[in-house]
C-alpha positions, 0 to 999 in steps of 0.5 A, spaced: 599 663 909 594 668 912 595 675 911 592 682 913 597 685 909 593 684 902 597 686 896 594 692 893 596 697 887 595 704 889 598 708 884 598 708 876 601 712 871 601 712 863 604 717 858 604 717 850 608 722 846 606 722 839 610 728 837 615 727 831 619 733 833 626 730 835 629 736 838 624 735 843 624 728 844 623 725 851 628 719 853 625 713 856 629 715 863 625 721 863 618 718 861 619 713 866 620 718 871 614 722 869 609 716 870 612 714 876 611 721 879 604 720 876 603 714 879 605 717 886 600 723 885 595 718 883 596 714 890 594 721 893 600 721 898 606 726 898 613 723 898 611 716 896 616 715 891 622 716 896 619 711 901 619 705 896 624 699 897 623 696 891 624 699 884 623 694 878 624 696 871 621 692 865 627 691 859 627 697 854 628 695 847 630 701 844 634 705 848 637 701 854 642 704 859 648 701 863 644 702 870 637 703 869 635 702 876 640 707 879 639 712 874 631 712 875 632 712 883 637 718 883 632 721 878 626 720 883 630 721 889 629 714 892 634 709 895 631 702 894 634 696 897 631 692 891 633 694 884 631 689 878 632 690 871 628 684 867 629 680 861 625 680 855 618 678 855 611 681 854 609 677 860 614 680 865 610 686 868 604 681 871 610 676 873 613 682 877 606 684 880 605 677 882 612 676 885 612 682 888 605 681 891 608 675 894 614 678 897 609 684 900 605 678 903 611 675 906 613 682 909 620 682 905 617 688 901 613 694 903 613 699 897 614 697 890 615 701 883 614 697 877 615 701 870 617 701 863 618 705 857 619 704 849 621 709 844 622 705 838 618 711 834 623 716 836 629 712 835 627 709 828 625 716 826 632 719 828 636 714 825 632 715 818 633 722 819 640 722 821 639 725 827 643 724 834 638 724 840 642 728 846 640 723 851 644 719 856 649 714 853 646 707 851 649 701 854 649 694 856 644 693 862 646 690 868 644 683 870 637 681 867 632 678 872 628 672 869 628 667 863 633 670 858 633 663 853 632 665 846 625 663 843 627 659 837 631 653 836 636 653 831 632 649 826 626 654 826 631 659 825 634 656 819 627 656 816 626 663 818 621 662 823 624 667 828 620 673 828 613 674 831 610 677 825 612 670 822 610 665 827 603 668 830 600 667 823 602 659 824 598 659 830 592 663 826 592 658 820 592 652 825 586 655 829 582 657 822 583 649 820 581 647 827 575 651 827 573 648 820 572 655 817 573 657 810 578 663 809 573 668 808 569 666 814 576 666 818 577 673 815 571 676 817 572 673 824 578 677 825 575 683 822 570 683 827 574 681 833 579 687 832 574 692 830 572 691 837 579 692 839 580 699 835 573 701 838 576 701 845 583 704 843 579 710 840 577 712 847 583 711 850 587 717 851 594 714 851 593 710 845 598 710 839 592 710 834 586 713 837 582 712 831 576 707 830 577 702 824 572 698 821 572 690 820 573 691 812 579 697 814 582 692 818 582 686 813 582 689 806 589 689 803 591 696 801 597 700 799 596 703 807 594 696 809 599 691 806 599 684 807 605 682 812 605 675 813 598 671 811 593 672 814 595 678 817 595 685 814 599 690 817 593 693 822 593 686 825 600 686 827 602 689 834 605 696 833 612 697 836 614 703 833 611 707 839 613 712 845 610 710 851 611 709 858 607 706 864 608 705 872 604 702 877 605 702 885 604 696 889 604 695 897 600 692 902 593 694 905 596 694 912 602 698 909 597 703 905 593 704 911 599 706 915 602 711 910 595 714 909 593 712 902 586 713 901 582 706 901 578 708 894 585 708 891 586 701 892 585 695 887 587 688 890 590 683 886 586 677 888 589 671 884 595 670 880 598 665 875 604 663 871 606 658 866 610 656 860 608 652 854 613 648 851 619 652 849 620 651 842 614 652 837 616 645 834 615 642 840 608 644 842 603 638 842 599 642 837 599 649 834 591 651 836 591 651 843 595 653 849 596 649 855 600 654 859 595 660 858 590 655 861 594 653 867 596 660 868 589 663 868 586 657 872 591 658 877 589 666 878 581 664 877 582 659 882 586 663 887 581 668 887 575 663 888 572 666 881 569 662 875 570 666 868 563 667 868 564 672 874 569 676 870 566 683 868 573 685 864 578 682 860 585 684 857 587 679 853 594 679 851 593 681 843 600 682 839 596 678 834 589 675 833 592 668 834 594 670 841 587 673 843 584 667 840 589 662 844 586 665 851 579 665 849 579 658 847 583 656 854 578 661 858 572 658 854 570 665 851 566 665 845 566 671 839 559 674 841 561 674 848 559 682 850 564 683 855 570 687 853 577 683 851 581 689 852 581 695 856 586 699 852 585 697 845 591 692 844 597 692 841 595 693 834 592 700 836 593 702 843 600 700 842 605 695 843 611 698 847 616 692 847 615 688 853 611 693 857 604 693 854 601 689 860 603 695 865 599 699 861 593 694 861 594 694 869 594 701 869 587 701 865 584 696 869 585 700 875 582 706 873 576 702 871 575 698 877 576 704 881 569 706 877 566 700 879 569 697 885 565 690 885 567 688 878 573 683 877 578 684 871 583 678 868 589 681 865 594 676 861 601 677 859 605 673 854 612 673 851 616 670 846 611 666 841 606 664 846 611 661 850 611 665 857 604 666 860 602 670 866 595 672 869 592 676 874 585 677 877 584 684 880 578 688 884 577 694 888 573 690 893 576 687 898 577 679 897 572 675 901 578 671 904 584 674 908 588 668 905 593 670 900 598 665 897 601 664 891 602 657 888 609 656 886 609 656 878 613 649 878 606 646 880 603 648 874 609 647 869 610 640 871 604 637 867 605 641 861 612 639 861 610 632 861 605 632 855 608 628 850 611 632 844 610 630 837 617 627 835 621 632 830 626 631 824 631 636 822 632 633 815 626 631 812 624 627 806 618 623 804 611 624 803 608 630 808 602 633 810 601 641 812 600 642 819 600 650 818 603 655 814 604 662 812 607 666 807 611 673 808 610 679 803 615 684 802 613 692 802 612 691 794 606 686 796 610 680 793 610 674 796 618 672 798 618 666 803 613 660 805 614 657 812 611 650 813 610 646 819 608 639 817 608 632 819 611 626 815 606 621 811 608 614 810 615 613 810 621 612 815 618 616 821 610 617 820 607 623 823 614 626 825 613 634 825 618 638 821 619 645 819 620 647 812 620 653 806 616 653 800 620 653 793 621 660 791 615 660 787 611 666 787 604 663 784 605 657 789 605 662 795 600 666 792 595 660 792 597 659 799 593 665 801 587 664 796 586 656 798 586 652 804 593 649 805 592 646 812 592 638 810 594 639 803 599 633 801 606 634 798 613 632 799 618 634 803 626 634 801 632 636 804 636 641 800 643 640 803 646 646 800 642 651 804 641 646 810 633 647 809 627 643 808 623 644 802 616 643 801 612 642 795 605 640 794 
């Protein structure tokens, strides 16, 4: 497909509200209106929002409305024919941009606003203080667009592997073992990685925590940096208790010219890709890589006609360090690569506004690329447990080719689905070896749950994967944070009363 009307982002807006004054609390609807208007102003054309024919809102966790798009359209004085409210997933903003860009090239959409907001900090503070927020009534949202499947299997749920804080450490410990690092070397690796992220957040006016942290401050467990799930203390976790909003306006280059948007505001989407890993973690081929990140980024780079060495800027989705490292592994990026891996500071420091972080990343990329028109940026999005992935390549310079054609994601999905998953066993018995593990701690710094993914040894189903918990043995769980337990041998048995597997070395 040849198109002179190449997809461009022409306006961006961001907002952060760090105030704890509940009397002046701004609700997400008004926050989205604020960033939408900011994006319109950023494009440099009056009345732009009234012309939009597509309004797309990323799923709001803290305060959903029954008709979010209708309320926002009314607030903005717009009457878009297309109104989209999405399912959950941190991959969502980039997926929306990719699909909207295709619709623009096909002539199905002229001008689109994509936005989102989160207010978990305000809502939790209000709940804690017994304060009733005087906002529009919450309600069940209209039909969700996107993949609404749950991210966990029934067996994973039964063993407590239901929260990102518990699952991403399983990837992290598998990565450490795959790299052959000691626990101490691994701790230093994570500190060095996230110190770089914190330094970027310190320069970001929209960051939730705009203060630099040292590697030791990030990795050292303390009363203010408690261990959450090994090996992640609090400062390595995405912080969802934020009040943030962001928006982007997307159109075609031909349309932008007709409307009168100055060309220096344009940032082109050169390439894009999407793919899902095996949906349930238990079915992944291994726990230290992500074929879907590889597929999505390869597709985006290939469509852009670029090698990864030609990318100057990255924003790799960073809910946890393992998510960053999964992307680095697929892209072939080393820890000493001098290029920025985040443009915002990441979800632990810039903030993790639910499903909408990538909108902030794209907005930050647009601002950087306008300053350096010849540079290229690669943005990645991620949903559930490193399950859903999206990628986009951006530049303020015009692509070398007028050809812009998005590949059907099923093309890249088919080979991933064809990969052979390990056989799994729901109720495991016999000798076993740990493939990965984590230990969850409570707020009193006591270990309270061990989660193990392992493989059966000699027996009825050798090599079959299982998920288990450890016995409620605090000494054992503490030992698992001080010694390498990946590869440790033991025995797994099924407890009929709890219907859970238990692993003991």
